[in-house]
N, C-alpha and C positions, 0 to 999 in steps of 0.2 A: 374611353381613353384619352390623356394626355399626352399629342404629341407636341414636340419640345421643335421649333427649326425645323422641320422637314423639307426644306424647301431650301436650306442650306446646301454650298456644294463641299466634297472635302477638305476645301482648303480659301482658311476664314481670315478675316484680317480684323482688324482692333475698332473700326470700323464700320467692317461686316453688325462683328458680333451687337456693338453697341447701335446699329440701325435697326435688328433686332429683334434687341431683349424692349427695344423700344415700343415694340408692334405689338409682344406678347402683354407688357405691361399696362398697353393702352385699350390693350382688346375685352381686357376685364372692368367689373365697378370698383377696380380698389377706388380705395381711398385716401392721396396722397396730403400731406400735412404733417408726419413724422419729420422734421429735418426735410426732407423731398415736397418738391414744390407742385413738378407729375411727373410723367413716365419716364421726363429723360435727366433727372435731375436723378431716379433713382440707379436709373442703370447708367449715368459716370458712376454713382457708388458700386453701384456691383464691379466696375471695371477696374477701379481703385483700387478696391479689398482684393478682386483675386489678383493684381498685378502689384500692388504697394505700390501705388504710383502718386502723383499730387493729380488734380484736372489735366494741368499743365502737360502734362508728362505723356498721359493719358491721351491728346489732342493730341500732340507733336508726333507720337507714334502711329499713327491710325492705318497706316500703312501696311503695322509688321504683323505678320503672320501669327496666327493664334495657336496654341495646341488642340491636340484634339482630348483633352485632360482637362486644358482649363473650359472649354467647348460643354464639358458635359461639371464641371462646376455652376459653371453659368446657369444652365442646364438645372436641376437642382435647385440654385434656390431662385430662381421663380419658377419655380414648382411649388416649393412651399410656399411663399411671397403669397400667390395666387388661391394655391389650397387653400392655407391657413386663414389667411387677410391680417395677416401679426404683420408690423409694423419694421418694412427690412433692417432697421439699425436690434433688432433682437434676432434676428435669424444671422447680417451677418460679426453678430457684434461689437459692433461701434459704428461712429456717428462724429459729424463732424460740426465743430462747435467755435469758434472765433476762425476758424481758418485753421485747428487744431483738430487732433481726434483726441476721441477718449473714448473708451471702451464702457459698454452701455448692455443689460442685458433688464431684466423684470425684475429686476429688484429697484427700480428707479423708473420715472418718467424721461423719456426719449428726448434727451439735447432737442428744442427749438424756440429760446424764448429769444425776443426780439429786446432780450435787456444786452445781446452780443454785440450788437450794434451802440451800446453805451460805450461800453466795456473797450471794444477799440478806436474811438473817442478821448479816451479815458474821462468819459462824463463831461467833461466840455461844453459849454461852457459854466456850469452851475457848480463845477467839484474845482477848486484849485490847490491844490495837494497834493499834485504828479507828481512833482520833482520833492520831495519831502518826504520825511520818514511820518508814515498815516498805520491807522487801523481799520479794517474792514469788520462785517459781519455778512455773509451769504449765508440767510432764516433759508432754512426748507430747502438745503440745499440740493438732495438728490443723491445724483450721478458725483455730484462737485463740481461740475464745468462750469459756472459762473464762477463764484468764488479763486479754481485755481485760474482761469481763464482772464479775473481779476490781478490775481500775483504776478502774472506773464507780463499782461501789458503794465503793471506800474509798480515796476520794482522793486519800489521804495515803501511798497505795503506789505504791510502784516496780515495774514486774513484769516479768521477761525471762521472754519465752515459748521455748520450745527444739521440735528434731525430729526425727531422723533425718530423714525425710522432705521432701529440696527442697521436692517440688512443693505435698508442707504446707505449705510457711513462705512459698512465694509465693503463695495462697490468704491465709494470716493475716495477712501484708501488708499484704494486699490489704483486708486486716478493716480491721486498726491507722490502715489514712490513711482510713476511711469516719467514721472517730470521732475522725478530727485526736490523736490521741495517740501520734503518735513522741516527744512527751519524753519519755511514762512509760513505755511496753511494749516493748519491743526483743529483736525476732526472733533465736534462735540456732541453727545449724545442728550440732545433738550429738546423739552415738549416749546414749543416758541423759546418765551426768555426765561421758560425752567427754571435753565440750568447756568445760567447766564451771565456772566458778572463782569462792570468797567462797562467803559462808555468808548464808546469806538468814533471816527471821522465817518463813517458812511456806511448804513446798514442800506443796504441789496433782498430782495424778496422776491421771491416769484412760487409763490404758494397752494394751494390750493382752493380754487374759488369756484367752480363747478355746480351745480344745487345738483341733486338729486334726481331733480325733472331732466334737465338739461341731462345729467348723464346715461340718461337710461337710450333718448335722442342719438346718441354717438352714431359715429359708422361703424362697425366693427373691427376697427384695428384697436381704438380705444383699452376694448376689452382686457386686450392680452398687460394691462398697466396697473400698479399697484392700483386702484379705487383710494388706496391710501392718500396719494398722492396729487389727485383729481377734486375729492369732492369733501364740499363744506359745505354745516348747515346753514339754514335761514338764507335761502334760496341764494346760497356762495358766499352768502356774510362773512358769518361766523368768525373764519379764522382771517378774513384779510383786517379785519374790525376790530380783531383782536390786538393784531399788531399794527396799528395805527392809534390803538386805545396806550400802549406801553412807551413804542420805541423811543421815544421821547425821554425816558427815562436811562435809555442807554448810549446815546448821542453825546458826543463832545458838545459843548455852547451855540459854535458853527457848522454840526453835523447833519447829515443831508441820508434821506429817507427812500430812495429807491423802491417804492410798492408795484409789484404789471397786476389787475384782477382785470383784464378781458374784458369777457362783452356787458360785464359790472359795475363796472366805470362809472354808468348813468345811474344804476340801484342805492351805488356807496355816495357819491353824491349827497341825494337826495335824503340817506344815511345823513350826514354831517351837514 
């Protein structure tokens, strides 16, 4: 029988709850990597979710007492995380990307791309149109987090987001509406460039780039995610190569492509 917080007294503060969450999450062989780097990250995400607070708000109220109801909710979330080995984001139905909260569920991958740093820096020094009217395409968008974040950090940018998965696009559309960006971000159902028209100043994409062999060796948490968003044929290179071969046709004369390929980068360099 899984016993949670057995050593806690009746009175619990946020800080105590955080410490015990970290202890519980660290006591198993959980994999951290879905928008969290360790047990402390996930414990903080749980508190942010339960209290509807930012990181700083949680930290600044660590001495506040926590109700039994909140403790019970934390218990249930932690139990699900440990027993089911699902990414925490799928349990609490949210994740944070570029400092913003996005709705997340099994229709799309959990947001975790390093492209977030590029967005927060407005793609400087490579991109110089951040203060001008411009257009962008977020290819293989999933939850929409990349394209939506681009539209927020670069207010003059019109963004199209596309995906082959209608389920993922439905989730992305919910996130578009969450931030009232219907006039700035448009969702397109497309297999890569199939239904894409026009040219863009910026194409950003985090496509599937994991090989079937790599996928089979991934931690259990990854199997909760849609395989369609992870796996690409030909040693993970099929989809990235298809994007590279056609992207120029959809870029303006001085347009830029930012393509995430993870550990496939060396193989990709050898291919080209």
